VOPAGU-2260 file (C-alpha; in pm, 1 decimal, decimal comma):
REM VOPAGU-2260
SITE   aa  ch    i         X         Y         Z
SITE  UNK   A    0       9,6      -2,3      -6,0
SITE  UNK   A    1     125,9     328,5     -99,8
SITE  UNK   A    2      19,2     707,3      21,2
SITE  UNK   A    3      40,2     998,3    -106,5
SITE  UNK   A    4      29,7    1315,4     133,5
SITE  UNK   A    5       4,9    1665,2      26,0
SITE  UNK   A    6      35,2    1977,8     194,2
SITE  UNK   A    7      95,3    2323,9     140,2
SITE  UNK   A    8    -228,5    2485,5     -16,6
SITE  UNK   A    9    -405,6    2769,6     110,7
SITE  UNK   A   10    -505,5    3131,1      -0,5
SITE  UNK   A   11    -287,7    3369,0    -162,7
SITE  UNK   A   12    -317,8    3675,4    -297,6
SITE  UNK   A   13    -203,5    3754,0    -714,5
SITE  UNK   A   14     161,8    3749,3    -733,3
SITE  UNK   A   15     228,7    3576,5    -421,6
SITE  UNK   A   16     391,7    3213,5    -386,9
SITE  UNK   A   17     321,7    2940,7    -245,1
SITE  UNK   A   18     510,7    2563,4    -179,7
SITE  UNK   A   19     341,2    2224,2    -208,7
SITE  UNK   A   20     472,2    1905,1     -80,2
SITE  UNK   A   21     382,3    1545,0    -143,9
SITE  UNK   A   22     558,2    1287,7     114,1
SITE  UNK   A   23     513,1     891,7     -33,9
SITE  UNK   A   24     487,8     633,2     217,6
SITE  UNK   A   25     414,0     269,3     223,7
SITE  UNK   A   26     556,4      -3,8       3,7
SITE  UNK   A   27     779,1     258,0    -186,4
SITE  UNK   A   28     972,1     108,8    -421,2
SITE  UNK   A   29    1170,4     251,4    -694,9
SITE  UNK   A   30     972,0     565,7    -769,4
SITE  UNK   A   31    1015,0     679,6   -1152,8
SITE  UNK   A   32     820,9     949,7   -1214,8
SITE  UNK   A   33     662,5    1208,5    -963,0
SITE  UNK   A   34     443,0    1488,9   -1055,4
SITE  UNK   A   35     174,4    1767,8   -1003,5
SITE  UNK   A   36    -161,0    1737,3   -1114,3
SITE  UNK   A   37    -423,2    2036,4   -1095,6
SITE  UNK   A   38    -810,5    2032,6   -1146,3
SITE  UNK   A   39   -1000,8    2382,2   -1162,5
SITE  UNK   A   40   -1438,6    2397,0   -1061,6
SITE  UNK   A   41   -1544,7    2222,5   -1380,6
SITE  UNK   A   42   -1217,3    2180,9   -1626,6
SITE  UNK   A   43   -1044,9    1843,9   -1657,6
SITE  UNK   A   44    -756,3    1725,6   -1466,0
SITE  UNK   A   45    -402,5    1854,1   -1616,7
SITE  UNK   A   46     -10,4    1858,7   -1576,4
SITE  UNK   A   47     179,7    2078,2   -1420,7
SITE  UNK   A   48     475,2    1939,9   -1372,3
SITE  UNK   A   49     688,9    1612,7   -1379,2
SITE  UNK   A   50    1025,7    1523,4   -1262,9
SITE  UNK   A   51    1178,3    1178,8   -1365,9
SITE  UNK   A   52    1408,2     975,4   -1131,2
SITE  UNK   A   53    1726,1    1145,2   -1337,3
SITE  UNK   A   54    1588,2    1489,2   -1271,6
SITE  UNK   A   55    1447,3    1592,3   -1620,3
SITE  UNK   A   56    1156,4    1783,6   -1595,3
SITE  UNK   A   57     815,0    1900,3   -1745,0
SITE  UNK   A   58     596,3    2165,4   -1723,5
SITE  UNK   A   59     263,5    2280,2   -1904,6
SITE  UNK   A   60     323,0    2580,1   -2049,7
SITE  UNK   A   61      73,1    2776,4   -1837,5
SITE  UNK   A   62     350,0    2737,6   -1604,9
SITE  UNK   A   63     646,4    2758,9   -1707,8
SITE  UNK   A   64     919,8    3018,7   -1583,5
SITE  UNK   A   65     678,7    3040,4   -1252,3
SITE  UNK   A   66     677,9    2675,7   -1136,9
SITE  UNK   A   67     966,1    2485,4   -1040,9
SITE  UNK   A   68     974,5    2091,2    -970,0
SITE  UNK   A   69    1186,8    1918,7    -757,2
SITE  UNK   A   70    1216,9    1619,8    -584,1
SITE  UNK   A   71    1430,0    1411,0    -260,6
SITE  UNK   A   72    1486,0    1074,6    -362,6
SITE  UNK   A   73    1625,1     951,9     -18,4
SITE  UNK   A   74    1259,2    1111,1     156,4
SITE  UNK   A   75    1048,2     963,3    -131,1
SITE  UNK   A   76     909,2    1365,4    -134,2
SITE  UNK   A   77     844,7    1590,2    -421,2
SITE  UNK   A   78     806,1    1960,7    -469,3
SITE  UNK   A   79     623,7    2242,0    -591,5
SITE  UNK   A   80     752,4    2592,3    -574,7
SITE  UNK   A   81     495,0    2797,2    -690,0
SITE  UNK   A   82     572,9    3174,3    -749,3
SITE  UNK   A   83     395,1    3481,9    -950,6
SITE  UNK   A   84      63,1    3309,6    -873,7
SITE  UNK   A   85    -244,8    3389,4   -1076,4
SITE  UNK   A   86    -601,9    3381,0   -1009,7
SITE  UNK   A   87    -595,2    3099,9   -1273,2
SITE  UNK   A   88    -431,3    2914,0   -1077,7
SITE  UNK   A   89    -661,1    2844,6    -826,1
SITE  UNK   A   90    -735,7    2445,9    -855,8
SITE  UNK   A   91    -714,1    2121,7    -617,6
SITE  UNK   A   92    -325,1    2020,5    -685,0
SITE  UNK   A   93    -305,8    1632,9    -649,0
SITE  UNK   A   94      18,9    1447,8    -605,1
SITE  UNK   A   95     132,6    1181,6    -836,6
SITE  UNK   A   96     420,0     903,4    -859,8
SITE  UNK   A   97     469,9     601,2   -1131,0
SITE  UNK   A   98     698,8     348,1    -960,8
SITE  UNK   A   99     938,3     153,3   -1196,3
SITE  UNK   A  100     699,1    -141,3   -1297,1
SITE  UNK   A  101     441,4     128,4   -1383,5
SITE  UNK   A  102     226,6     138,3   -1094,3
SITE  UNK   A  103      59,4     491,3   -1064,1
SITE  UNK   A  104     -22,2     625,9    -713,7
SITE  UNK   A  105    -241,5     961,1    -609,3
SITE  UNK   A  106    -324,2    1211,6    -341,1
SITE  UNK   A  107    -609,1    1364,1    -237,5
SITE  UNK   A  108    -531,6    1649,5    -292,1
SITE  UNK   A  109    -457,3    2033,5    -194,5
SITE  UNK   A  110    -648,4    2367,6    -223,2
SITE  UNK   A  111    -484,2    2631,6    -396,4
SITE  UNK   A  112    -681,5    2977,3    -393,7
SITE  UNK   A  113    -556,6    3253,3    -579,1
SITE  UNK   A  114    -745,6    3595,7    -490,4
SITE  UNK   A  115    -706,0    3887,8    -755,3
C-alpha cells in the first residue's frame, strides 16, 4: 500500500508564492516519475509538472518560468515551488507517482486559491 500526503496549499494573493510538498510512504519501491496535476472547478485534471528519477523535468506551458518542481529521492518527496501566482492557478493540486513497473498512485489533493 502506498500513501501520498500533500501539504502546503492555501489562500494567497495574486503575485504571491506557495510551496507544495508531497511525501510518499508505504510500499514504495523505485519511484520513476513524480508529478503534480491540478483540477480547477468545472475543468478536467491537467498536468502541471513532472520530474523523472534522472531529474528531467516537464512543465505545462501555463506555468513555465513560474513553477519549479524538485524531488528528494531519499525522502520520497516531491515539491512544487509556485511563484507569481495568478487567479487562474486556483485549483486542487494532486500529487502523482509512477513506480518502475508502472504502478500509478494519486494523493487526495490540496487546494490552492489565488485571490485577485
